[in-house]
Backbone as numpy.savetxt, mean C-alpha at the origin, in Angstrom:
# Nx Ny Nz CAx CAy CAz Cx Cy Cz
-14.64 -4.78 -2.46 -13.62 -4.69 -1.41 -13.51 -3.27 -0.84
-13.30 -2.29 -1.75 -13.13 -0.90 -1.32 -13.86 0.02 -2.30
-14.67 0.92 -1.76 -15.33 1.91 -2.60 -15.25 3.27 -1.94
-14.68 4.23 -2.65 -14.52 5.60 -2.15 -15.40 6.51 -3.00
-16.21 7.32 -2.32 -17.13 8.20 -3.03 -16.94 9.64 -2.59
-16.68 10.51 -3.58 -16.64 11.96 -3.36 -15.80 12.35 -2.14
-14.60 11.84 -2.06 -13.77 12.05 -0.88 -13.04 13.39 -0.95
-13.27 14.20 0.08 -12.57 15.48 0.23 -11.74 15.42 1.51
-10.46 15.78 1.41 -9.55 15.66 2.55 -8.68 16.90 2.63
-8.50 17.38 3.87 -7.63 18.53 4.12 -6.49 18.17 5.05
-5.40 18.93 4.92 -4.37 18.99 5.96 -4.33 20.45 6.38
-4.78 20.73 7.59 -4.92 22.12 8.01 -5.93 22.82 7.13
-5.53 23.93 6.51 -6.44 24.70 5.64 -6.30 24.32 4.17
-5.42 23.37 3.87 -5.17 23.01 2.47 -5.95 21.77 2.08
-6.78 21.90 1.06 -7.52 20.74 0.55 -6.63 19.95 -0.40
-6.49 18.65 -0.13 -5.62 17.78 -0.93 -6.45 16.91 -1.88
-7.42 16.21 -1.34 -8.32 15.39 -2.17 -9.61 16.16 -2.38
-10.09 16.19 -3.63 -11.15 17.12 -3.98 -12.30 16.42 -4.72
-12.85 15.42 -4.07 -13.95 14.69 -4.68 -13.49 13.42 -5.37
-12.58 12.71 -4.74 -12.00 11.50 -5.33 -12.98 10.32 -5.27
-13.06 9.59 -6.38 -13.86 8.37 -6.46 -12.97 7.22 -6.91
-13.14 6.08 -6.26 -12.31 4.92 -6.58 -13.02 3.65 -6.13
-12.97 2.63 -6.97 -13.53 1.33 -6.60 -12.50 0.25 -6.89
-12.19 -0.54 -5.88 -11.23 -1.63 -5.99 -11.93 -2.94 -5.64
-11.98 -3.85 -6.59 -12.65 -5.12 -6.37 -11.69 -6.18 -5.83
-12.25 -7.18 -5.18 -11.46 -8.30 -4.68 -10.71 -8.95 -5.83
-9.45 -9.24 -5.60 -8.62 -9.89 -6.61 -7.87 -8.94 -7.53
-8.18 -7.64 -7.44 -7.57 -6.67 -8.35 -6.27 -6.09 -7.80
-5.40 -5.72 -8.73 -4.25 -4.88 -8.43 -4.47 -3.55 -9.14
-4.49 -2.47 -8.36 -4.61 -1.12 -8.91 -3.28 -0.41 -8.79
-2.85 0.26 -9.83 -1.70 1.15 -9.79 -2.20 2.58 -9.83
-1.83 3.37 -8.83 -2.21 4.78 -8.81 -0.97 5.60 -9.13
-1.08 6.39 -10.19 0.04 7.19 -10.69 -0.37 8.65 -10.78
0.62 9.53 -10.80 0.34 10.94 -10.92 1.50 11.76 -10.41
1.52 13.06 -10.72 2.63 13.92 -10.29 2.71 14.03 -8.77
3.87 14.45 -8.29 4.05 14.72 -6.86 3.07 15.79 -6.39
2.63 15.66 -5.14 1.82 16.70 -4.53 0.38 16.73 -4.95
-0.10 15.65 -5.56 -1.49 15.63 -6.03 -2.40 14.73 -5.21
-1.86 14.06 -4.16 -2.73 13.36 -3.23 -2.56 11.87 -3.12
-1.55 11.29 -3.75 -1.41 9.82 -3.73 -1.12 9.30 -2.31
-0.13 9.89 -1.66 0.22 9.45 -0.30 -0.87 9.85 0.70
-1.53 10.97 0.42 -2.67 11.37 1.26 -3.76 10.32 1.22
-4.07 9.83 0.03 -5.08 8.79 -0.10 -4.70 7.55 0.70
-3.43 7.13 0.60 -2.97 5.97 1.35 -3.13 6.20 2.85
-2.73 7.37 3.30 -2.82 7.68 4.73 -4.24 7.72 5.25
-5.15 8.26 4.45 -6.56 8.33 4.87 -7.16 6.93 4.99
-6.87 6.07 4.03 -7.39 4.71 4.09 -6.86 3.98 5.32
-5.57 4.19 5.62 -4.96 3.52 6.77 -5.40 4.11 8.10
-5.83 5.39 8.10 -6.34 6.00 9.33 -5.43 7.02 9.97
-4.48 7.58 9.22 -3.59 8.60 9.76 -4.40 9.83 10.17
-4.29 10.21 11.45 -5.16 11.28 11.97 -4.68 12.69 11.64
-3.60 12.83 10.88 -3.19 14.18 10.48 -4.06 14.71 9.34
-4.85 13.81 8.74 -5.74 14.21 7.65 -7.16 14.39 8.18
-7.85 15.38 7.64 -9.24 15.63 8.03 -10.15 15.38 6.83
-11.06 14.44 6.98 -12.04 14.15 5.93 -13.21 15.10 6.12
-13.48 15.93 5.11 -14.54 16.92 5.22 -15.81 16.50 4.50
-15.69 15.53 3.60 -16.86 15.09 2.84 -16.55 13.75 2.20
-17.60 12.95 1.95 -17.43 11.69 1.25 -17.44 10.49 2.18
-17.27 9.31 1.58 -17.29 8.08 2.36 -16.32 7.06 1.79
-15.89 6.16 2.67 -15.05 5.04 2.28 -15.68 3.77 2.85
-16.09 2.89 1.97 -16.70 1.63 2.37 -15.70 0.50 2.09
-15.39 -0.26 3.12 -14.42 -1.35 3.01 -15.06 -2.64 3.51
-15.21 -3.59 2.62 -15.87 -4.87 2.97 -17.22 -4.64 3.64
-17.94 -3.63 3.14 -19.27 -3.33 3.68 -19.26 -2.50 4.95
-18.08 -2.13 5.46 -17.96 -1.37 6.70 -17.63 0.09 6.39
-18.11 0.98 7.26 -17.78 2.40 7.14 -16.38 2.61 7.71
-15.40 2.72 6.83 -14.02 2.79 7.27 -13.75 4.03 8.12
-14.43 5.11 7.85 -14.17 6.36 8.54 -14.60 6.33 10.00
-15.36 5.33 10.38 -15.77 5.17 11.78 -14.84 4.24 12.55
-13.81 3.72 11.89 -12.93 2.73 12.51 -11.60 3.36 12.89
-11.03 2.90 14.02 -9.73 3.36 14.47 -8.63 2.75 13.60
-7.42 3.27 13.72 -6.28 2.69 13.00 -6.14 1.21 13.35
-6.27 0.90 14.64 -6.10 -0.48 15.09 -7.17 -1.40 14.51
-8.40 -0.91 14.46 -9.48 -1.71 13.87 -9.23 -1.96 12.39
-8.79 -0.95 11.70 -8.52 -1.10 10.26 -7.43 -2.15 10.03
-6.39 -2.11 10.84 -5.31 -3.10 10.71 -5.84 -4.50 11.00
-6.64 -4.62 12.04 -7.18 -5.94 12.40 -8.18 -6.45 11.38
-8.80 -5.53 10.63 -9.73 -5.93 9.57 -9.00 -6.22 8.25
-7.67 -6.14 8.28 -6.91 -6.59 7.12 -6.37 -5.51 6.20
-6.26 -4.27 6.69 -5.65 -3.21 5.88 -4.18 -3.09 6.24
-3.33 -3.11 5.23 -1.88 -3.06 5.41 -1.32 -1.90 4.59
-0.47 -1.07 5.22 0.17 0.03 4.51 1.68 -0.18 4.51
2.26 -0.29 3.31 3.70 -0.34 3.15 4.20 1.06 2.92
5.06 1.54 3.80 5.46 2.94 3.80 6.51 3.25 2.73
6.46 4.49 2.25 7.49 4.97 1.33 8.83 5.06 2.05
8.78 5.51 3.30 9.99 5.62 4.12 9.76 4.87 5.43
9.99 3.55 5.45 9.75 2.75 6.66 10.59 3.26 7.83
9.98 3.32 9.00 10.67 3.85 10.19 11.44 2.75 10.90
12.46 3.17 11.65 13.22 2.25 12.48 12.58 2.15 13.87
12.61 0.95 14.44 12.11 0.75 15.80 13.22 0.08 16.59
14.14 0.85 17.15 15.27 0.28 17.88 14.82 -0.55 19.09
15.49 -1.65 19.31 15.22 -2.48 20.48 14.08 -3.46 20.34
13.40 -3.45 19.19 12.29 -4.39 18.95 12.66 -5.26 17.76
12.85 -6.56 18.00 13.22 -7.44 16.90 12.05 -7.62 15.94
12.38 -7.90 14.69 11.34 -8.14 13.69 10.45 -9.30 14.13
11.06 -10.36 14.68 10.29 -11.53 15.10 9.27 -11.17 16.17
9.70 -10.42 17.20 8.78 -10.04 18.28 7.72 -9.07 17.78
8.12 -8.17 16.89 7.18 -7.20 16.31 6.07 -7.92 15.56
6.44 -8.90 14.75 5.46 -9.61 13.95 4.57 -10.52 14.80
5.16 -11.14 15.82 4.36 -12.01 16.68 3.30 -11.20 17.42
3.68 -10.01 17.87 2.73 -9.13 18.55 1.61 -8.71 17.60
1.98 -8.33 16.37 0.98 -7.89 15.38 0.01 -9.01 15.04
0.53 -10.21 14.83 -0.33 -11.35 14.49 -1.27 -11.68 15.64
-0.75 -11.67 16.86 -1.60 -12.02 18.01 -2.64 -10.96 18.31
-2.35 -9.70 18.00 -3.37 -8.66 18.16 -4.53 -8.89 17.19
-4.22 -9.27 15.97 -5.27 -9.58 15.01 -6.06 -10.81 15.43
-5.37 -11.81 15.96 -6.06 -13.02 16.41 -6.96 -12.72 17.61
-6.48 -11.88 18.52 -7.29 -11.50 19.67 -8.55 -10.76 19.22
-8.41 -9.88 18.25 -9.53 -9.12 17.69 -10.59 -10.06 17.12
-10.12 -11.17 16.53 -11.04 -12.14 15.92 -11.49 -13.22 16.89
-11.08 -13.10 18.15 -11.49 -14.08 19.16 -10.74 -15.39 19.10
-9.53 -15.37 18.54 -8.72 -16.58 18.41 -7.62 -16.61 19.47
-7.13 -17.80 19.77 -6.00 -17.95 20.69 -4.72 -17.45 20.04
-3.73 -17.07 20.84 -2.43 -16.66 20.27 -1.84 -17.77 19.40
-1.07 -17.37 18.41 -0.44 -18.33 17.52 0.58 -19.15 18.30
0.67 -20.43 18.01 1.64 -21.28 18.70 3.05 -20.98 18.19
4.04 -21.29 19.02 5.43 -21.06 18.64 5.78 -21.82 17.37
5.27 -23.05 17.26 5.55 -23.87 16.08 4.97 -23.25 14.82
3.71 -22.82 14.89 3.06 -22.24 13.71 3.68 -20.90 13.34
4.07 -20.11 14.35 4.70 -18.83 14.07 6.04 -19.03 13.36
6.81 -19.98 13.84 8.12 -20.24 13.22 7.97 -20.70 11.78
6.97 -21.56 11.54 6.73 -22.05 10.19 6.30 -20.92 9.27
5.41 -20.05 9.77 4.95 -18.91 8.98 6.10 -17.95 8.69
6.94 -17.74 9.67 8.06 -16.82 9.50 9.06 -17.37 8.48
9.36 -18.62 8.57 10.29 -19.22 7.60 9.74 -19.17 6.18
8.45 -19.43 6.04 7.80 -19.37 4.74 7.84 -17.94 4.18
7.57 -16.96 5.04 7.51 -15.56 4.61 8.88 -15.01 4.27
9.91 -15.45 4.98 11.28 -15.00 4.69 11.69 -15.41 3.28
11.25 -16.58 2.86 11.61 -17.06 1.53 10.99 -16.21 0.43
9.86 -15.59 0.72 9.17 -14.77 -0.27 10.06 -13.62 -0.75
10.85 -13.04 0.18 11.70 -11.90 -0.18 13.18 -12.19 0.04
13.51 -13.47 0.16 14.91 -13.89 0.32 15.56 -13.19 1.52
14.85 -13.13 2.63 15.37 -12.51 3.86 16.18 -13.53 4.65
17.35 -13.14 5.12 18.19 -14.05 5.90 17.68 -14.16 7.33
18.00 -15.26 7.99 17.60 -15.44 9.39 18.24 -14.38 10.28
19.48 -14.00 9.96 20.17 -12.98 10.75 19.42 -11.64 10.69
18.94 -11.30 9.50 18.23 -10.03 9.33 16.92 -10.03 10.11
16.24 -11.16 10.12 14.94 -11.23 10.80 15.05 -11.12 12.32
16.24 -11.30 12.86 16.43 -11.19 14.31 16.87 -9.79 14.73
17.14 -8.94 13.78 17.56 -7.57 14.10 16.37 -6.70 14.45
16.65 -5.52 15.04 15.58 -4.57 15.34 14.95 -4.08 14.04
13.67 -3.74 14.12 12.90 -3.39 12.93 13.54 -2.22 12.18
14.07 -2.51 11.01 14.63 -1.53 10.08 15.87 -0.79 10.59
16.36 -1.12 11.77 17.50 -0.39 12.32 18.78 -0.73 11.55
19.37 0.27 10.93 20.58 0.07 10.16 20.36 -0.63 8.83
19.10 -0.79 8.41 18.81 -1.46 7.15 19.11 -0.53 5.98
19.51 -1.12 4.87 19.59 -0.37 3.62 18.17 -0.11 3.11
18.08 0.75 2.09 16.76 1.03 1.51 16.10 -0.24 0.99
16.88 -1.08 0.32 16.33 -2.33 -0.21 15.89 -3.28 0.88
16.68 -3.36 1.98 16.31 -4.24 3.09 15.02 -3.77 3.76
14.85 -2.46 3.87 13.62 -1.93 4.47 12.39 -2.31 3.63
12.52 -2.20 2.30 11.39 -2.52 1.44 11.11 -4.03 1.44
12.16 -4.83 1.50 11.96 -6.28 1.62 11.24 -6.61 2.92
11.60 -5.91 3.98 10.96 -6.13 5.28 9.48 -5.78 5.22
9.12 -4.73 4.48 7.71 -4.38 4.33 6.93 -5.53 3.68
7.49 -6.11 2.63 6.79 -7.20 1.93 6.81 -8.47 2.77
7.86 -8.68 3.54 7.89 -9.78 4.51 6.73 -9.64 5.50
6.52 -8.43 6.01 5.40 -8.20 6.93 4.07 -8.48 6.25
3.95 -8.07 5.01 2.74 -8.32 4.22 2.50 -9.83 4.10
3.57 -10.59 3.85 3.45 -12.04 3.73 3.03 -12.67 5.06
3.53 -12.15 6.16 3.19 -12.67 7.48 1.73 -12.40 7.84
1.26 -11.19 7.53 -0.07 -10.76 7.97 -1.19 -11.17 7.02
-0.84 -11.43 5.75 -1.83 -11.83 4.75 -3.05 -10.89 4.76
-2.83 -9.60 4.48 -3.93 -8.63 4.54 -4.95 -8.81 3.43
-6.13 -8.26 3.66 -7.18 -8.25 2.63 -6.93 -7.14 1.63
-6.41 -6.00 2.12 -6.12 -4.86 1.26 -4.72 -4.35 1.59
-3.82 -4.43 0.64 -2.46 -3.93 0.81 -2.30 -2.64 0.01
-1.77 -1.62 0.67 -1.49 -0.34 0.00 0.02 -0.14 0.07
0.66 -0.10 -1.07 2.11 -0.01 -1.15 2.48 1.35 -1.71
2.97 2.23 -0.83 3.25 3.61 -1.19 4.69 3.74 -1.68
4.86 3.81 -2.99 6.16 3.96 -3.64 7.17 2.93 -3.13
6.76 1.69 -3.15 7.61 0.59 -2.73 8.88 0.50 -3.57
8.83 1.01 -4.79 9.98 0.90 -5.69 11.01 2.00 -5.50
10.72 3.01 -4.68 11.66 4.13 -4.55 12.95 3.66 -3.88
14.07 4.03 -4.48 15.37 3.70 -3.91 15.84 2.29 -4.13
15.15 1.51 -4.94 15.53 0.12 -5.17 16.36 -0.02 -6.43
17.43 -0.84 -6.33 18.13 -1.19 -7.56 17.34 -2.29 -8.27
17.77 -2.68 -9.44 16.97 -3.58 -10.26 16.79 -4.95 -9.62
17.83 -5.44 -8.92 17.72 -6.76 -8.28 16.74 -6.72 -7.12
16.83 -5.68 -6.29 15.91 -5.54 -5.16 14.48 -5.34 -5.66
14.34 -4.58 -6.74 13.01 -4.36 -7.32 12.37 -5.68 -7.74
13.13 -6.55 -8.37 12.61 -7.84 -8.79 12.18 -8.69 -7.60
12.99 -8.67 -6.54 12.68 -9.47 -5.35 11.41 -8.95 -4.67
11.35 -7.63 -4.49 10.19 -7.03 -3.83 8.92 -7.25 -4.65
9.00 -7.00 -5.95 7.84 -7.19 -6.82 7.42 -8.65 -6.85
8.40 -9.55 -6.92 8.09 -10.98 -6.90 7.41 -11.39 -5.62
7.82 -10.77 -4.51 7.17 -11.05 -3.23 5.72 -10.63 -3.21
5.45 -9.45 -3.76 4.06 -8.97 -3.84 3.22 -9.94 -4.67
3.76 -10.38 -5.79 3.02 -11.31 -6.66 2.75 -12.64 -5.97
3.69 -13.10 -5.16 3.49 -14.37 -4.44 2.42 -14.25 -3.37
2.40 -13.11 -2.68 1.46 -12.93 -1.56 0.04 -12.66 -2.06
-0.07 -11.92 -3.16 -1.39 -11.55 -3.69 -2.18 -12.77 -4.17
-3.48 -12.80 -3.83 -4.37 -13.87 -4.25 -5.67 -13.28 -4.80
-6.54 -14.13 -5.29 -7.83 -13.69 -5.80 -8.77 -13.23 -4.68
-8.38 -13.50 -3.43 -9.22 -13.13 -2.30 -8.87 -11.78 -1.70
-7.78 -11.16 -2.15 -7.39 -9.86 -1.60 -7.24 -8.84 -2.73
-6.84 -7.63 -2.36 -6.63 -6.57 -3.35 -5.37 -5.80 -2.98
-4.76 -5.21 -3.98 -3.52 -4.46 -3.79 -3.63 -3.12 -4.50
-3.22 -2.06 -3.80 -3.08 -0.74 -4.41 -1.60 -0.40 -4.41
-1.04 -0.19 -5.59 0.37 0.16 -5.74 0.46 1.62 -6.17
1.10 2.44 -5.34 1.31 3.85 -5.67 2.72 4.00 -6.21
2.85 4.50 -7.42 4.17 4.59 -8.04 4.23 5.74 -9.03
5.45 6.21 -9.30 5.67 7.21 -10.34 6.09 6.57 -11.65
6.60 5.34 -11.57 7.32 4.78 -12.71 6.67 3.51 -13.25
6.65 3.44 -14.55 6.07 2.28 -15.21 6.91 1.03 -14.99
8.21 1.19 -14.68 9.11 0.03 -14.56 8.63 -0.97 -13.53
8.05 -0.49 -12.41 7.53 -1.41 -11.39 6.42 -2.27 -11.97
5.64 -1.68 -12.88 4.47 -2.36 -13.42 4.84 -3.39 -14.49
6.13 -3.46 -14.83 6.61 -4.57 -15.65 6.66 -5.85 -14.84
6.76 -5.69 -13.51 6.88 -6.84 -12.60 5.58 -7.11 -11.85
4.93 -6.05 -11.40 3.61 -6.18 -10.77 2.60 -5.64 -11.79
2.00 -6.52 -12.54 1.13 -6.09 -13.64 -0.25 -5.73 -13.09
-0.66 -4.48 -13.24 -1.94 -4.05 -12.67 -3.13 -4.44 -13.54
-4.26 -4.67 -12.88 -5.52 -4.84 -13.60 -6.06 -3.48 -14.04
-5.83 -2.48 -13.19 -6.33 -1.12 -13.46 -5.23 -0.12 -13.12
-5.07 0.87 -13.98 -4.20 2.01 -13.71 -5.07 3.24 -13.53
-4.92 3.92 -12.40 -5.68 5.13 -12.11 -4.72 6.32 -12.06
-5.05 7.39 -12.76 -4.24 8.60 -12.73 -4.88 9.59 -11.77
-4.10 9.98 -10.75 -4.59 10.92 -9.74 -3.94 12.28 -10.01
-4.78 13.27 -10.26 -4.29 14.61 -10.57 -5.17 15.65 -9.89
-4.54 16.56 -9.17 -5.24 17.62 -8.45 -6.38 17.08 -7.58
-6.07 16.00 -6.88 -6.99 15.49 -5.87 -8.12 14.62 -6.37
-8.08 14.24 -7.66 -9.13 13.39 -8.21 -8.52 12.30 -9.10
-9.24 11.19 -9.24 -8.90 10.21 -10.27 -9.47 10.74 -11.58
-8.57 11.12 -12.50 -9.03 11.76 -13.73 -9.13 10.80 -14.90
-8.48 9.64 -14.80 -8.58 8.65 -15.87 -8.19 7.29 -15.33
-8.86 6.26 -15.79 -8.53 4.87 -15.44 -8.45 4.05 -16.72
-7.58 3.05 -16.70 -7.43 2.19 -17.85 -6.66 0.94 -17.48
-6.25 0.19 -18.49 -5.48 -1.02 -18.21 -3.99 -0.68 -18.16
-3.14 -1.70 -18.16 -1.70 -1.48 -18.00 -1.11 -0.60 -19.10
-1.76 -0.55 -20.26 -1.25 0.28 -21.35 -1.32 1.77 -21.04
-2.20 2.15 -20.12 -2.28 3.55 -19.72 -0.98 3.99 -19.04
-0.38 3.09 -18.26 0.90 3.41 -17.61 1.99 3.60 -18.64
1.98 2.80 -19.68 2.98 2.93 -20.75 2.80 4.26 -21.50
1.55 4.64 -21.71 1.26 5.91 -22.37 1.74 7.07 -21.51
1.52 6.95 -20.22 1.95 7.99 -19.29 3.47 8.09 -19.26
4.14 6.95 -19.31 5.60 6.94 -19.35 6.11 7.61 -20.63
5.41 7.39 -21.71 5.81 7.94 -23.00 5.60 9.45 -23.06
4.45 9.90 -22.56 4.08 11.31 -22.70 4.50 12.17 -21.52
4.70 11.53 -20.35 5.10 12.29 -19.18 3.93 12.95 -18.47
4.21 13.45 -17.26 3.14 14.05 -16.47 2.70 15.41 -17.02
3.54 16.05 -17.82 3.11 17.31 -18.44 1.89 17.10 -19.33
1.77 15.90 -19.89 0.60 15.56 -20.71 -0.68 15.72 -19.91
-0.65 15.29 -18.65 -1.83 15.43 -17.80 -2.12 16.89 -17.54
-1.06 17.63 -17.17 -1.24 19.04 -16.84 -1.77 19.82 -18.04
-1.20 19.54 -19.21 -1.64 20.25 -20.42 -3.08 19.89 -20.79
-3.44 18.63 -20.58 -4.79 18.18 -20.93 -5.85 18.85 -20.09
-5.49 19.19 -18.82 -6.48 19.77 -17.92 -6.31 21.27 -17.76
-5.35 21.85 -18.45 -5.08 23.28 -18.28 -6.30 24.12 -18.63
-7.03 23.70 -19.63 -8.19 24.47 -20.09 -9.51 23.75 -19.80
-9.47 22.92 -18.74 -10.69 22.22 -18.36 -11.02 21.05 -19.23
-10.04 20.56 -19.97 -10.29 19.42 -20.85 -10.18 18.11 -20.11
-10.10 17.03 -20.87 -9.97 15.70 -20.28 -8.98 14.90 -21.11
-8.49 13.82 -20.53 -7.52 13.01 -21.24 -8.14 11.69 -21.67
């Protein structure tokens, strides 16, 4: 599904990713963990196509395609979805109209006719149930006046509507109380299938009690320094991020 080789990325004169390697197979859920400021959100942004990042070396292959040659719009139409840590408000644009436009852009890209009103309504009703979204909420402007939990539910609602091949969820658990966390995580589990892949970026093991990863990757100083199963997240929770820093202070490994 996704293979990243020797990826180096800068913002201005500062190098953030320093030879990162990562492989995500179809059907897998990967959890990427690590201290703040070590490149997790940068990685998400580069995959999605944010042009504030400059790739200086390396490659990203997605479904056999050279991702770095594709525009943001092409990446979205090819099934890449990014759930933001801080979802933005779009005043004056209802969630329903926003989603219908997004779906029809993907259909146009694939040479398909626009979705019918009947099919769109059915898909929307089905997707609302995934995150327990009310009909009233779905008619409001995108994220305008939403609580933190409502914004994150809306992100997973969009994921359910678009059915992406690769979903990247950047700290979806931030700012969520335990009830909202369960709903959001349950939504991700419902949407995920053996035909797609999910990358979950998080600081906390608690999310991984609900979204159980196949692989946990630790990102430190711009590289994936260790990968393992879900028990690696528990070990990280137990020892803390200082364990990583201490392990690499003298050029060692964990």
